[in-house]
N, C-alpha and C positions, 0 to 999 in steps of 0.2 A: 657447410653443414646446416641443415634446417633446425633451428631451435624453436620449439613450440612455445607459444605464450602460456604463461602460468596462471593458475587460479590461486596462487599463494597470496594471502592477505596479511602476512606477518607484519606487525607494526602499524597496520592501518587502523585508524580510529573510525569505527562504524557506529552510527546512531540509528536505532530502530524505534519508531513510534508505533503505537498500537501493539505494544510488545507482549501483552498478556494473553492475546488470542492465539489460535492455532498456527496461523501463518507467521505471526511475529515470533513466537517461541521457536518454531522450526528454523526460521532464518537466523536467529541468534545462535542456535546450536551449530548451524553450518558455518557461519562466519567465524565463530570461536574455534572450530576444528581446523580452520585454515589459518589460524594465527592472529586473527583480528582482536583488537581491544574494543569491546562492545559496551556501549551505553544504551540504556533502554528507558522508555517512558510509557506510561499508560495512566488511566484514571483510577486503577485499582490500588488499594492501600497495600495489599500483599502481592508478592511477586515470586513465582516458583523458579524462575530462571537464575542463571549464574552471572548475568551481566550487572554492571553498575546501574542501579535503578533509581529513578525519581518519579514520584507521583505528581501528575499535573492534570487537572480538569481543564481541557482546552476550550470549554465554553465559558469559563470564568476569565474575564479580561485580565485581572491581575495575575492569575496563574499562567495564562498564556504568555504574558509579558515576562514572567519569571523563567518560563521555558525557553524563550528566545534568548534571554541573558545567559542561560545555562549552555545553550548551543554555542554562543560566542566564546564561552570558557573552554569547552571541550575540543573545539576546533576539528570538526569531523572531516575525514577524507571521503567518507561514504555516508549518504543519507538513504535509509529505507523508509520512505514516507508513507506509512501504512495506517495511521489512525483514521477510523471511520465508524459511522453508525448507520443502522438500517431502519427503515420504517416503510409502511405501505399505505397506499391510498391513490385513487385516480385523480384526475384534474377536477372531477366532480365533487369529491369529498376530502381530498388531502388538505389539511388545515395549514394556515400560515404559521402556527406554532410548530408544527412538524417541519415546515419549510425552513424556519429560522434555526432549528436544531440541526437538521441535516446539512444545510449550507454553512452553518457555523463551524461544524467540525470538518466536514468532507471537502469544503472549498476554502473558507476563510482561514481556519487554523492550518490546514494543509498548505495554503499559499504562504502564510506568514513563516512557517517552519522552513519551507523551501527557500524563501527569500533570505532568512537568517543564515541558513547553511551556505547559500551562494555567496553572501557577503563575507563570511568567514573564510571560505575557500579562496576567494579573490585576495583578501587581505594577507592570507598565509601563503599565497602563490602555490596552492595545491592543485594538482591535476585531478580534481575530484570527480566522483560519480554520484549523481542523484537519481534514485530509483523511486518513482511514484507508483503507488498501487491504485490502479483504476478498477475496471470490472467489465465483464462482457456486457453488463447493463449500460455501460457508457457508449456502446456502439449502436444501440437501438432503443427506442422507447418501449415501455411495457405498460399495458393498460392500468395495472394496479400498483405500479412502482414509479410514479411520475417524478417525485422529487429526487429519489435515489439515482435514477437513471440520469437525470439532468446534472447532478453533482459529479457523477463519474465521467460524463461527457466533458465537463469543465476540466477535470483532471487531465484528460487526454489533450485538450486544447492548450492548457497551461504548460504541459510538458513540451509541446512543440515550440511554443513561444519562448520558454525558458532556454531550451536547447539552442535556439538561434541567438539569443542574447548572450549566452555564456560561451558559445563556441570560440570567440576570440581569446578567451582565457583558458581554453583547452579543458573546460569542465563539461562533462557529458551529462545529458539529462534524457532519461528514457522512462518508459512506463511498462508495467506488467498488468495485463487484464486477466485476472483469474476468472474461470468459469464457475461451475458448481464444485466447490471444494469442501470436503467433509471436515468441517470445523465446528466447535461448539456454537458458533453464531447461527449455523443452519438449523439448530433446534428452535431458535426464535423465528427464523424465516418460515420454517415449516408450520409453526403454530399460527403465524399470521395468515398464511395461505389457507390453513384449515378454517380459520374464521371467515375470511373474505370469500372463499370458494366453496364453503360448506363441505370440506373434506375431513376424513379421519386423520388424526395425528399420525404422522409418518407417511401418509399417502403421497403428498407432494414430493417429498424427498425421494421416494422410490420412483416416481414418475420422471423427475428431472434426471435422475441417474440413468434410467433406461433410455432416455432420449438422447443422451450424449453419443456421438458417433463411435467413440471408443468403448461405449457400453457401461461406463461406471463413473462415479464421482472421482474427482481428483483428491490427492492427499496434500497436506501442507508442504511436504518436502518437494513436491513438484514445482511449487512456486519458489521455494527457497533455493533450489538448484539454479533456476533462472536468475535469481537475485545474485547468487555467487558469480555467475557468468557476467552479469552487468557490472558488478563491483570490481571485477578483476581485469587484468590486461588482456584476457581473452576477447574482450569486446572494445578494445581501445579505438576502433574506427567506427563505432556505432553510436549515433546520437539522434534524438528527435523521433525515436521509434516507440511503438507500443507493441509488445510481444504478448500474444494471446496464449494463455495456458489453460485450455478449456476443452481438451479432448476432441476438438473439431467443431465446436458449437458455432463459432464465428468464422466465416470464410472471407478472407480479405485478399 
């Protein structure tokens, strides 16, 4: 008799970073509905979700160190490595200040958190799952988004390297590349495009939605459902992959 693999996460300790945004909150909700014990972190002082929450500003070295200690304490089975920030600028005008901020969160803190979770999973002999959040921007450069694109390309590359390093421990490492997802972050993105491309507020958001092959922006739950798949036994033979959740924007 064929017994299908389960998406049940009962008893699994799941850590979600970047928890206060649309994708983070939706992923927490999906994990919890499947029985997971969820821990969450973001830089916000207040948090509307139901997970066990701690505030960490990952650009602050002491707070990043405290976050890594916290990860060692909670001993996650699943890491949803989602914390990231966005900014715009071409290679002509994107500043080193912006570079340091984006690489500080999107690559340095991302890497440190992945490393801490990996070490914990190895020490606890957990067959863990690490899910890194990349972006469609990591698959190609964009004239006005130089630093952000580069950080997300790094996420994809580190995912592949980590997956190969952790395979002997049966820890899986994969990435999700969201496309244009209708989250509060898109209000910031839209405002920046309005500034850089001399557009009306809301115009860029409408344009990118219409350009998606499926005809509309994605919803945070579209990403969360893939996170559930990667966190669960449904994906037990998948590692080193980047799954695009983008309505067909990136063809691979």
